[in-house]
Structure formats: C-alpha cells, structure tokens
PDB file of the backbone (N, CA, C, O) and the ligand in Angstrom, with CONECT records:
HET     ZN  A 101       1
ATOM      1  N   UNK A   1      38.835 156.797 138.555  1.00  0.00           N
ATOM      2  CA  UNK A   1      37.672 157.155 139.366  1.00  0.00           C
ATOM      3  C   UNK A   1      37.499 156.126 140.485  1.00  0.00           C
ATOM      4  O   UNK A   1      37.800 154.950 140.279  1.00  0.00           O
ATOM      5  N   UNK A   2      37.034 156.527 141.634  1.00  0.00           N
ATOM      6  CA  UNK A   2      36.835 155.535 142.697  1.00  0.00           C
ATOM      7  C   UNK A   2      35.624 154.660 142.388  1.00  0.00           C
ATOM      8  O   UNK A   2      34.508 155.156 142.229  1.00  0.00           O
ATOM      9  N   UNK A   3      35.854 153.392 142.307  1.00  0.00           N
ATOM     10  CA  UNK A   3      34.762 152.454 142.037  1.00  0.00           C
ATOM     11  C   UNK A   3      35.174 151.112 142.599  1.00  0.00           C
ATOM     12  O   UNK A   3      36.351 150.889 142.881  1.00  0.00           O
ATOM     13  N   UNK A   4      34.226 150.225 142.764  1.00  0.00           N
ATOM     14  CA  UNK A   4      34.575 148.905 143.256  1.00  0.00           C
ATOM     15  C   UNK A   4      33.822 147.849 142.473  1.00  0.00           C
ATOM     16  O   UNK A   4      32.691 148.070 142.040  1.00  0.00           O
ATOM     17  N   UNK A   5      34.446 146.717 142.298  1.00  0.00           N
ATOM     18  CA  UNK A   5      33.821 145.617 141.575  1.00  0.00           C
ATOM     19  C   UNK A   5      33.304 144.623 142.600  1.00  0.00           C
ATOM     20  O   UNK A   5      34.047 144.130 143.449  1.00  0.00           O
ATOM     21  N   UNK A   6      32.013 144.342 142.499  1.00  0.00           N
ATOM     22  CA  UNK A   6      31.360 143.432 143.423  1.00  0.00           C
ATOM     23  C   UNK A   6      31.139 142.099 142.732  1.00  0.00           C
ATOM     24  O   UNK A   6      31.014 142.039 141.509  1.00  0.00           O
ATOM     25  N   UNK A   7      31.092 141.046 143.504  1.00  0.00           N
ATOM     26  CA  UNK A   7      30.676 139.729 142.995  1.00  0.00           C
ATOM     27  C   UNK A   7      31.712 139.041 142.126  1.00  0.00           C
ATOM     28  O   UNK A   7      31.446 137.963 141.595  1.00  0.00           O
ATOM     29  N   UNK A   8      32.873 139.629 141.970  1.00  0.00           N
ATOM     30  CA  UNK A   8      33.854 139.031 141.071  1.00  0.00           C
ATOM     31  C   UNK A   8      34.210 137.608 141.520  1.00  0.00           C
ATOM     32  O   UNK A   8      34.382 136.713 140.693  1.00  0.00           O
ATOM     33  N   UNK A   9      34.315 137.416 142.810  1.00  0.00           N
ATOM     34  CA  UNK A   9      34.700 136.114 143.342  1.00  0.00           C
ATOM     35  C   UNK A   9      33.627 135.068 143.113  1.00  0.00           C
ATOM     36  O   UNK A   9      33.889 133.874 143.255  1.00  0.00           O
ATOM     37  N   UNK A  10      32.427 135.493 142.763  1.00  0.00           N
ATOM     38  CA  UNK A  10      31.335 134.532 142.609  1.00  0.00           C
ATOM     39  C   UNK A  10      31.443 133.726 141.321  1.00  0.00           C
ATOM     40  O   UNK A  10      30.672 132.791 141.105  1.00  0.00           O
ATOM     41  N   UNK A  11      32.394 134.083 140.466  1.00  0.00           N
ATOM     42  CA  UNK A  11      32.586 133.286 139.258  1.00  0.00           C
ATOM     43  C   UNK A  11      32.866 131.822 139.602  1.00  0.00           C
ATOM     44  O   UNK A  11      32.550 130.917 138.830  1.00  0.00           O
ATOM     45  N   UNK A  12      33.467 131.606 140.778  1.00  0.00           N
ATOM     46  CA  UNK A  12      33.827 130.244 141.157  1.00  0.00           C
ATOM     47  C   UNK A  12      32.606 129.360 141.367  1.00  0.00           C
ATOM     48  O   UNK A  12      32.710 128.137 141.281  1.00  0.00           O
ATOM     49  N   UNK A  13      31.455 129.959 141.641  1.00  0.00           N
ATOM     50  CA  UNK A  13      30.259 129.152 141.849  1.00  0.00           C
ATOM     51  C   UNK A  13      29.307 129.245 140.665  1.00  0.00           C
ATOM     52  O   UNK A  13      28.191 128.728 140.724  1.00  0.00           O
ATOM     53  N   UNK A  14      29.737 129.899 139.593  1.00  0.00           N
ATOM     54  CA  UNK A  14      28.900 129.974 138.409  1.00  0.00           C
ATOM     55  C   UNK A  14      28.558 128.563 137.950  1.00  0.00           C
ATOM     56  O   UNK A  14      29.417 127.682 137.934  1.00  0.00           O
ATOM     57  N   UNK A  15      27.307 128.355 137.580  1.00  0.00           N
ATOM     58  CA  UNK A  15      26.874 127.017 137.222  1.00  0.00           C
ATOM     59  C   UNK A  15      26.031 126.397 138.319  1.00  0.00           C
ATOM     60  O   UNK A  15      25.177 125.551 138.052  1.00  0.00           O
ATOM     61  N   UNK A  16      26.268 126.814 139.546  1.00  0.00           N
ATOM     62  CA  UNK A  16      25.463 126.325 140.659  1.00  0.00           C
ATOM     63  C   UNK A  16      24.326 127.278 140.974  1.00  0.00           C
ATOM     64  O   UNK A  16      23.301 126.867 141.518  1.00  0.00           O
ATOM     65  N   UNK A  17      24.501 128.554 140.635  1.00  0.00           N
ATOM     66  CA  UNK A  17      23.437 129.533 140.808  1.00  0.00           C
ATOM     67  C   UNK A  17      23.233 130.222 139.466  1.00  0.00           C
ATOM     68  O   UNK A  17      24.131 130.208 138.624  1.00  0.00           O
ATOM     69  N   UNK A  18      22.059 130.827 139.252  1.00  0.00           N
ATOM     70  CA  UNK A  18      21.823 131.488 137.953  1.00  0.00           C
ATOM     71  C   UNK A  18      22.955 132.426 137.596  1.00  0.00           C
ATOM     72  O   UNK A  18      23.427 133.191 138.437  1.00  0.00           O
ATOM     73  N   UNK A  19      23.393 132.365 136.335  1.00  0.00           N
ATOM     74  CA  UNK A  19      24.575 133.124 135.922  1.00  0.00           C
ATOM     75  C   UNK A  19      24.346 134.624 136.063  1.00  0.00           C
ATOM     76  O   UNK A  19      25.293 135.382 136.272  1.00  0.00           O
ATOM     77  N   UNK A  20      23.096 135.052 135.948  1.00  0.00           N
ATOM     78  CA  UNK A  20      22.819 136.480 136.093  1.00  0.00           C
ATOM     79  C   UNK A  20      23.058 136.944 137.520  1.00  0.00           C
ATOM     80  O   UNK A  20      23.213 138.141 137.762  1.00  0.00           O
ATOM     81  N   UNK A  21      23.089 136.009 138.472  1.00  0.00           N
ATOM     82  CA  UNK A  21      23.309 136.362 139.873  1.00  0.00           C
ATOM     83  C   UNK A  21      24.790 136.505 140.192  1.00  0.00           C
ATOM     84  O   UNK A  21      25.144 137.009 141.258  1.00  0.00           O
ATOM     85  N   UNK A  22      25.660 136.071 139.287  1.00  0.00           N
ATOM     86  CA  UNK A  22      27.077 136.112 139.626  1.00  0.00           C
ATOM     87  C   UNK A  22      27.896 136.914 138.616  1.00  0.00           C
ATOM     88  O   UNK A  22      29.121 136.794 138.571  1.00  0.00           O
ATOM     89  N   UNK A  23      27.220 137.732 137.807  1.00  0.00           N
ATOM     90  CA  UNK A  23      27.972 138.632 136.954  1.00  0.00           C
ATOM     91  C   UNK A  23      28.575 139.745 137.808  1.00  0.00           C
ATOM     92  O   UNK A  23      27.946 140.221 138.752  1.00  0.00           O
ATOM     93  N   UNK A  24      29.789 140.153 137.472  1.00  0.00           N
ATOM     94  CA  UNK A  24      30.386 141.254 138.236  1.00  0.00           C
ATOM     95  C   UNK A  24      29.531 142.514 138.122  1.00  0.00           C
ATOM     96  O   UNK A  24      29.000 142.826 137.056  1.00  0.00           O
ATOM     97  N   UNK A  25      29.410 143.212 139.206  1.00  0.00           N
ATOM     98  CA  UNK A  25      28.714 144.491 139.189  1.00  0.00           C
ATOM     99  C   UNK A  25      29.719 145.587 139.500  1.00  0.00           C
ATOM    100  O   UNK A  25      30.554 145.450 140.395  1.00  0.00           O
ATOM    101  N   UNK A  26      29.628 146.656 138.761  1.00  0.00           N
ATOM    102  CA  UNK A  26      30.512 147.788 139.045  1.00  0.00           C
ATOM    103  C   UNK A  26      29.717 148.817 139.845  1.00  0.00           C
ATOM    104  O   UNK A  26      28.696 149.326 139.384  1.00  0.00           O
ATOM    105  N   UNK A  27      30.193 149.110 141.029  1.00  0.00           N
ATOM    106  CA  UNK A  27      29.518 150.087 141.891  1.00  0.00           C
ATOM    107  C   UNK A  27      30.342 151.364 141.901  1.00  0.00           C
ATOM    108  O   UNK A  27      31.500 151.373 142.319  1.00  0.00           O
ATOM    109  N   UNK A  28      29.735 152.425 141.441  1.00  0.00           N
ATOM    110  CA  UNK A  28      30.436 153.702 141.425  1.00  0.00           C
ATOM    111  C   UNK A  28      30.223 154.376 142.777  1.00  0.00           C
ATOM    112  O   UNK A  28      29.093 154.512 143.246  1.00  0.00           O
ATOM    113  N   UNK A  29      31.306 154.788 143.382  1.00  0.00           N
ATOM    114  CA  UNK A  29      31.236 155.388 144.716  1.00  0.00           C
ATOM    115  C   UNK A  29      30.699 156.805 144.645  1.00  0.00           C
ATOM    116  O   UNK A  29      29.829 157.185 145.429  1.00  0.00           O
ATOM    117  N   UNK A  30      31.209 157.578 143.718  1.00  0.00           N
ATOM    118  CA  UNK A  30      30.795 158.967 143.600  1.00  0.00           C
ATOM    119  C   UNK A  30      29.717 159.091 142.526  1.00  0.00           C
ATOM    120  O   UNK A  30      29.959 158.752 141.368  1.00  0.00           O
ATOM    121  N   UNK A  31      28.530 159.572 142.895  1.00  0.00           N
ATOM    122  CA  UNK A  31      27.449 159.692 141.883  1.00  0.00           C
ATOM    123  C   UNK A  31      27.868 160.525 140.684  1.00  0.00           C
ATOM    124  O   UNK A  31      27.341 160.343 139.586  1.00  0.00           O
ATOM    125  N   UNK A  32      28.803 161.432 140.881  1.00  0.00           N
ATOM    126  CA  UNK A  32      29.264 162.267 139.771  1.00  0.00           C
ATOM    127  C   UNK A  32      29.970 161.438 138.703  1.00  0.00           C
ATOM    128  O   UNK A  32      30.072 161.847 137.547  1.00  0.00           O
ATOM    129  N   UNK A  33      30.461 160.255 139.114  1.00  0.00           N
ATOM    130  CA  UNK A  33      31.149 159.391 138.158  1.00  0.00           C
ATOM    131  C   UNK A  33      30.187 158.515 137.373  1.00  0.00           C
ATOM    132  O   UNK A  33      30.585 157.824 136.435  1.00  0.00           O
ATOM    133  N   UNK A  34      28.911 158.549 137.766  1.00  0.00           N
ATOM    134  CA  UNK A  34      27.966 157.595 137.192  1.00  0.00           C
ATOM    135  C   UNK A  34      27.876 157.704 135.676  1.00  0.00           C
ATOM    136  O   UNK A  34      27.947 156.697 134.973  1.00  0.00           O
ATOM    137  N   UNK A  35      27.717 158.932 135.170  1.00  0.00           N
ATOM    138  CA  UNK A  35      27.578 159.116 133.723  1.00  0.00           C
ATOM    139  C   UNK A  35      28.817 158.609 132.999  1.00  0.00           C
ATOM    140  O   UNK A  35      28.712 157.950 131.965  1.00  0.00           O
ATOM    141  N   UNK A  36      29.986 158.917 133.541  1.00  0.00           N
ATOM    142  CA  UNK A  36      31.225 158.473 132.923  1.00  0.00           C
ATOM    143  C   UNK A  36      31.332 156.958 132.950  1.00  0.00           C
ATOM    144  O   UNK A  36      31.757 156.341 131.973  1.00  0.00           O
ATOM    145  N   UNK A  37      30.944 156.357 134.078  1.00  0.00           N
ATOM    146  CA  UNK A  37      31.009 154.903 134.197  1.00  0.00           C
ATOM    147  C   UNK A  37      30.047 154.245 133.225  1.00  0.00           C
ATOM    148  O   UNK A  37      30.363 153.233 132.599  1.00  0.00           O
ATOM    149  N   UNK A  38      28.867 154.838 133.109  1.00  0.00           N
ATOM    150  CA  UNK A  38      27.873 154.279 132.204  1.00  0.00           C
ATOM    151  C   UNK A  38      28.363 154.338 130.762  1.00  0.00           C
ATOM    152  O   UNK A  38      28.202 153.385 129.999  1.00  0.00           O
ATOM    153  N   UNK A  39      28.963 155.472 130.398  1.00  0.00           N
ATOM    154  CA  UNK A  39      29.495 155.629 129.049  1.00  0.00           C
ATOM    155  C   UNK A  39      30.602 154.612 128.791  1.00  0.00           C
ATOM    156  O   UNK A  39      30.717 154.053 127.700  1.00  0.00           O
ATOM    157  N   UNK A  40      31.421 154.385 129.832  1.00  0.00           N
ATOM    158  CA  UNK A  40      32.524 153.438 129.700  1.00  0.00           C
ATOM    159  C   UNK A  40      31.984 152.025 129.479  1.00  0.00           C
ATOM    160  O   UNK A  40      32.481 151.293 128.623  1.00  0.00           O
ATOM    161  N   UNK A  41      30.965 151.646 130.254  1.00  0.00           N
ATOM    162  CA  UNK A  41      30.378 150.309 130.113  1.00  0.00           C
ATOM    163  C   UNK A  41      29.762 150.158 128.722  1.00  0.00           C
ATOM    164  O   UNK A  41      29.892 149.118 128.077  1.00  0.00           O
ATOM    165  N   UNK A  42      29.092 151.218 128.280  1.00  0.00           N
ATOM    166  CA  UNK A  42      28.469 151.162 126.950  1.00  0.00           C
ATOM    167  C   UNK A  42      29.533 151.001 125.871  1.00  0.00           C
ATOM    168  O   UNK A  42      29.341 150.271 124.899  1.00  0.00           O
ATOM    169  N   UNK A  43      30.660 151.694 126.054  1.00  0.00           N
ATOM    170  CA  UNK A  43      31.753 151.606 125.092  1.00  0.00           C
ATOM    171  C   UNK A  43      32.303 150.176 125.054  1.00  0.00           C
ATOM    172  O   UNK A  43      32.561 149.631 123.981  1.00  0.00           O
ATOM    173  N   UNK A  44      32.478 149.578 126.233  1.00  0.00           N
ATOM    174  CA  UNK A  44      32.991 148.215 126.297  1.00  0.00           C
ATOM    175  C   UNK A  44      32.004 147.250 125.634  1.00  0.00           C
ATOM    176  O   UNK A  44      32.402 146.337 124.911  1.00  0.00           O
ATOM    177  N   UNK A  45      30.706 147.469 125.894  1.00  0.00           N
ATOM    178  CA  UNK A  45      29.705 146.584 125.290  1.00  0.00           C
ATOM    179  C   UNK A  45      29.718 146.705 123.778  1.00  0.00           C
ATOM    180  O   UNK A  45      29.568 145.709 123.069  1.00  0.00           O
ATOM    181  N   UNK A  46      29.897 147.927 123.279  1.00  0.00           N
ATOM    182  CA  UNK A  46      29.946 148.125 121.824  1.00  0.00           C
ATOM    183  C   UNK A  46      31.160 147.442 121.230  1.00  0.00           C
ATOM    184  O   UNK A  46      31.089 146.859 120.148  1.00  0.00           O
ATOM    185  N   UNK A  47      32.290 147.516 121.952  1.00  0.00           N
ATOM    186  CA  UNK A  47      33.499 146.852 121.462  1.00  0.00           C
ATOM    187  C   UNK A  47      33.288 145.341 121.425  1.00  0.00           C
ATOM    188  O   UNK A  47      33.719 144.663 120.493  1.00  0.00           O
ATOM    189  N   UNK A  48      32.617 144.825 122.458  1.00  0.00           N
ATOM    190  CA  UNK A  48      32.335 143.390 122.481  1.00  0.00           C
ATOM    191  C   UNK A  48      31.455 143.000 121.307  1.00  0.00           C
ATOM    192  O   UNK A  48      31.675 141.970 120.670  1.00  0.00           O
ATOM    193  N   UNK A  49      30.452 143.833 121.023  1.00  0.00           N
ATOM    194  CA  UNK A  49      29.573 143.529 119.897  1.00  0.00           C
ATOM    195  C   UNK A  49      30.344 143.583 118.591  1.00  0.00           C
ATOM    196  O   UNK A  49      30.103 142.782 117.687  1.00  0.00           O
ATOM    197  N   UNK A  50      31.268 144.525 118.491  1.00  0.00           N
ATOM    198  CA  UNK A  50      32.050 144.650 117.270  1.00  0.00           C
ATOM    199  C   UNK A  50      32.906 143.407 117.050  1.00  0.00           C
ATOM    200  O   UNK A  50      32.980 142.889 115.935  1.00  0.00           O
ATOM    201  N   UNK A  51      33.549 142.931 118.109  1.00  0.00           N
ATOM    202  CA  UNK A  51      34.415 141.774 117.957  1.00  0.00           C
ATOM    203  C   UNK A  51      33.604 140.504 117.758  1.00  0.00           C
ATOM    204  O   UNK A  51      34.140 139.484 117.323  1.00  0.00           O
ATOM    205  N   UNK A  52      32.302 140.560 118.075  1.00  0.00           N
ATOM    206  CA  UNK A  52      31.484 139.361 117.948  1.00  0.00           C
ATOM    207  C   UNK A  52      30.537 139.459 116.753  1.00  0.00           C
ATOM    208  O   UNK A  52      29.518 138.770 116.702  1.00  0.00           O
ATOM    209  N   UNK A  53      30.873 140.302 115.810  1.00  0.00           N
ATOM    210  CA  UNK A  53      30.021 140.441 114.642  1.00  0.00           C
ATOM    211  C   UNK A  53      29.975 139.122 113.863  1.00  0.00           C
ATOM    212  O   UNK A  53      30.957 138.382 113.795  1.00  0.00           O
ATOM    213  N   UNK A  54      28.820 138.857 113.286  1.00  0.00           N
ATOM    214  CA  UNK A  54      28.708 137.656 112.462  1.00  0.00           C
ATOM    215  C   UNK A  54      29.711 137.721 111.315  1.00  0.00           C
ATOM    216  O   UNK A  54      30.102 138.799 110.869  1.00  0.00           O
ATOM    217  N   UNK A  55      30.109 136.559 110.856  1.00  0.00           N
ATOM    218  CA  UNK A  55      31.052 136.519 109.744  1.00  0.00           C
ATOM    219  C   UNK A  55      30.608 135.471 108.746  1.00  0.00           C
ATOM    220  O   UNK A  55      29.919 134.513 109.095  1.00  0.00           O
ATOM    221  N   UNK A  56      31.012 135.662 107.498  1.00  0.00           N
ATOM    222  CA  UNK A  56      30.650 134.759 106.415  1.00  0.00           C
ATOM    223  C   UNK A  56      31.847 133.863 106.102  1.00  0.00           C
ATOM    224  O   UNK A  56      32.956 134.348 105.878  1.00  0.00           O
ATOM    225  N   UNK A  57      31.613 132.576 106.089  1.00  0.00           N
ATOM    226  CA  UNK A  57      32.687 131.637 105.786  1.00  0.00           C
ATOM    227  C   UNK A  57      33.140 131.826 104.341  1.00  0.00           C
ATOM    228  O   UNK A  57      32.325 131.838 103.419  1.00  0.00           O
ATOM    229  N   UNK A  58      34.469 131.976 104.157  1.00  0.00           N
ATOM    230  CA  UNK A  58      34.989 132.196 102.804  1.00  0.00           C
ATOM    231  C   UNK A  58      35.007 130.904 102.005  1.00  0.00           C
ATOM    232  O   UNK A  58      35.167 130.923 100.784  1.00  0.00           O
ATOM    233  N   UNK A  59      34.842 129.772 102.703  1.00  0.00           N
ATOM    234  CA  UNK A  59      34.878 128.486 102.017  1.00  0.00           C
ATOM    235  C   UNK A  59      33.494 128.066 101.520  1.00  0.00           C
ATOM    236  O   UNK A  59      33.327 127.680 100.363  1.00  0.00           O
ATOM    237  N   UNK A  60      32.505 128.150 102.415  1.00  0.00           N
ATOM    238  CA  UNK A  60      31.171 127.663 102.035  1.00  0.00           C
ATOM    239  C   UNK A  60      30.111 128.758 102.053  1.00  0.00           C
ATOM    240  O   UNK A  60      28.943 128.494 101.768  1.00  0.00           O
ATOM    241  N   UNK A  61      30.509 129.994 102.387  1.00  0.00           N
ATOM    242  CA  UNK A  61      29.601 131.153 102.381  1.00  0.00           C
ATOM    243  C   UNK A  61      28.489 131.057 103.415  1.00  0.00           C
ATOM    244  O   UNK A  61      27.505 131.791 103.325  1.00  0.00           O
ATOM    245  N   UNK A  62      28.621 130.176 104.388  1.00  0.00           N
ATOM    246  CA  UNK A  62      27.617 130.134 105.448  1.00  0.00           C
ATOM    247  C   UNK A  62      27.853 131.289 106.414  1.00  0.00           C
ATOM    248  O   UNK A  62      28.987 131.736 106.590  1.00  0.00           O
ATOM    249  N   UNK A  63      26.791 131.767 107.034  1.00  0.00           N
ATOM    250  CA  UNK A  63      26.898 132.820 108.036  1.00  0.00           C
ATOM    251  C   UNK A  63      27.147 132.191 109.402  1.00  0.00           C
ATOM    252  O   UNK A  63      26.450 131.262 109.810  1.00  0.00           O
ATOM    253  N   UNK A  64      28.158 132.715 110.104  1.00  0.00           N
ATOM    254  CA  UNK A  64      28.512 132.192 111.419  1.00  0.00           C
ATOM    255  C   UNK A  64      28.347 133.264 112.480  1.00  0.00           C
ATOM    256  O   UNK A  64      28.618 134.438 112.228  1.00  0.00           O
ATOM    257  N   UNK A  65      27.912 132.873 113.649  1.00  0.00           N
ATOM    258  CA  UNK A  65      27.832 133.811 114.756  1.00  0.00           C
ATOM    259  C   UNK A  65      29.216 134.284 115.151  1.00  0.00           C
ATOM    260  O   UNK A  65      30.198 133.563 114.974  1.00  0.00           O
ATOM    261  N   UNK A  66      29.299 135.507 115.692  1.00  0.00           N
ATOM    262  CA  UNK A  66      30.587 136.096 116.045  1.00  0.00           C
ATOM    263  C   UNK A  66      31.335 135.330 117.110  1.00  0.00           C
ATOM    264  O   UNK A  66      32.551 135.473 117.243  1.00  0.00           O
ATOM    265  N   UNK A  67      30.607 134.499 117.889  1.00  0.00           N
ATOM    266  CA  UNK A  67      31.288 133.732 118.934  1.00  0.00           C
ATOM    267  C   UNK A  67      31.906 132.448 118.396  1.00  0.00           C
ATOM    268  O   UNK A  67      32.586 131.731 119.130  1.00  0.00           O
ATOM    269  N   UNK A  68      31.675 132.156 117.130  1.00  0.00           N
ATOM    270  CA  UNK A  68      32.283 130.974 116.519  1.00  0.00           C
ATOM    271  C   UNK A  68      33.664 131.324 115.970  1.00  0.00           C
ATOM    272  O   UNK A  68      33.838 132.370 115.345  1.00  0.00           O
ATOM    273  N   UNK A  69      34.629 130.463 116.199  1.00  0.00           N
ATOM    274  CA  UNK A  69      35.968 130.693 115.650  1.00  0.00           C
ATOM    275  C   UNK A  69      36.221 129.810 114.443  1.00  0.00           C
ATOM    276  O   UNK A  69      37.141 130.056 113.663  1.00  0.00           O
ATOM    277  N   UNK A  70      35.402 128.785 114.296  1.00  0.00           N
ATOM    278  CA  UNK A  70      35.461 127.977 113.079  1.00  0.00           C
ATOM    279  C   UNK A  70      34.049 127.880 112.523  1.00  0.00           C
ATOM    280  O   UNK A  70      33.069 128.002 113.258  1.00  0.00           O
ATOM    281  N   UNK A  71      33.957 127.661 111.220  1.00  0.00           N
ATOM    282  CA  UNK A  71      32.655 127.561 110.564  1.00  0.00           C
ATOM    283  C   UNK A  71      31.896 126.365 111.107  1.00  0.00           C
ATOM    284  O   UNK A  71      32.431 125.259 111.185  1.00  0.00           O
ATOM    285  N   UNK A  72      30.633 126.597 111.485  1.00  0.00           N
ATOM    286  CA  UNK A  72      29.817 125.492 112.015  1.00  0.00           C
ATOM    287  C   UNK A  72      29.537 124.471 110.931  1.00  0.00           C
ATOM    288  O   UNK A  72      29.278 123.304 111.225  1.00  0.00           O
ATOM    289  N   UNK A  73      29.589 124.902 109.678  1.00  0.00           N
ATOM    290  CA  UNK A  73      29.187 124.038 108.572  1.00  0.00           C
ATOM    291  C   UNK A  73      30.340 123.199 108.021  1.00  0.00           C
ATOM    292  O   UNK A  73      30.200 121.993 107.822  1.00  0.00           O
ATOM    293  N   UNK A  74      31.491 123.854 107.774  1.00  0.00           N
ATOM    294  CA  UNK A  74      32.586 123.129 107.116  1.00  0.00           C
ATOM    295  C   UNK A  74      33.855 123.104 107.972  1.00  0.00           C
ATOM    296  O   UNK A  74      34.887 122.585 107.545  1.00  0.00           O
ATOM    297  N   UNK A  75      33.775 123.663 109.173  1.00  0.00           N
ATOM    298  CA  UNK A  75      34.895 123.669 110.121  1.00  0.00           C
ATOM    299  C   UNK A  75      36.115 124.457 109.631  1.00  0.00           C
ATOM    300  O   UNK A  75      37.206 124.290 110.177  1.00  0.00           O
ATOM    301  N   UNK A  76      35.958 125.295 108.635  1.00  0.00           N
ATOM    302  CA  UNK A  76      37.058 126.164 108.243  1.00  0.00           C
ATOM    303  C   UNK A  76      37.276 127.218 109.322  1.00  0.00           C
ATOM    304  O   UNK A  76      36.304 127.755 109.854  1.00  0.00           O
ATOM    305  N   UNK A  77      38.515 127.526 109.653  1.00  0.00           N
ATOM    306  CA  UNK A  77      38.760 128.579 110.650  1.00  0.00           C
ATOM    307  C   UNK A  77      38.367 129.943 110.107  1.00  0.00           C
ATOM    308  O   UNK A  77      38.409 130.196 108.903  1.00  0.00           O
ATOM    309  N   UNK A  78      37.979 130.825 111.046  1.00  0.00           N
ATOM    310  CA  UNK A  78      37.670 132.203 110.680  1.00  0.00           C
ATOM    311  C   UNK A  78      38.906 132.831 110.048  1.00  0.00           C
ATOM    312  O   UNK A  78      39.978 132.844 110.653  1.00  0.00           O
ATOM    313  N   UNK A  79      38.758 133.347 108.838  1.00  0.00           N
ATOM    314  CA  UNK A  79      39.888 133.948 108.144  1.00  0.00           C
ATOM    315  C   UNK A  79      40.347 135.191 108.877  1.00  0.00           C
ATOM    316  O   UNK A  79      39.546 136.073 109.188  1.00  0.00           O
ATOM    317  N   UNK A  80      41.619 135.256 109.146  1.00  0.00           N
ATOM    318  CA  UNK A  80      42.183 136.434 109.808  1.00  0.00           C
ATOM    319  C   UNK A  80      42.675 137.418 108.775  1.00  0.00           C
ATOM    320  O   UNK A  80      43.759 137.256 108.215  1.00  0.00           O
ATOM    321  N   UNK A  81      41.873 138.443 108.522  1.00  0.00           N
ATOM    322  CA  UNK A  81      42.293 139.408 107.523  1.00  0.00           C
ATOM    323  C   UNK A  81      42.261 140.812 108.056  1.00  0.00           C
ATOM    324  O   UNK A  81      42.589 141.754 107.335  1.00  0.00           O
TER     325      UNK A  81
HETATM  326 ZN    ZN A 101      32.199 127.079 106.025  1.00  0.00          ZN2+
END
C-alpha cells in the first residue's frame, strides 16, 4: 500500500527532545488504506506485547517484566523453552 514513514531520521536526536516527539509516524496516503494500516499497527503492537509478556524466573520464582532478559533478583537468564 502507498504509505510513508515520517520522523524516522529524528531518532538521531532522541534524548534531546521528548521521545514522544520523535517516534516514527506512519502516514497513509490513501484514506482507503487507513483501516488496513490501523489493523496492521494493532497487530504489530499485539505481537510486541506477546514477546514482552512477564515471565517467572525458574530459579527463584520471581516475576520479571517482559523487557528483562535476566532475572532482576538472581540474574538467571530467561529460560529459552
Ligand atoms: Zn531469579
């Protein structure tokens, strides 16, 4: 679908301006593509949430946020199963 990504280059200045101001924006050219683009973004967000699900450390049973790759409590790596 015809679309363009705006602000991608602004990642280089992230940290100097509010991060919400430099997130990439996807601009759909054809309004007819809007619903499809929205569904696609929602799908990507759901996949991100899935990969970032909390996990329980198999060593100490502590709950870790999905963005952690090692246990915050005992430093055991996330078990790859
Ligand atoms: Zn642990």
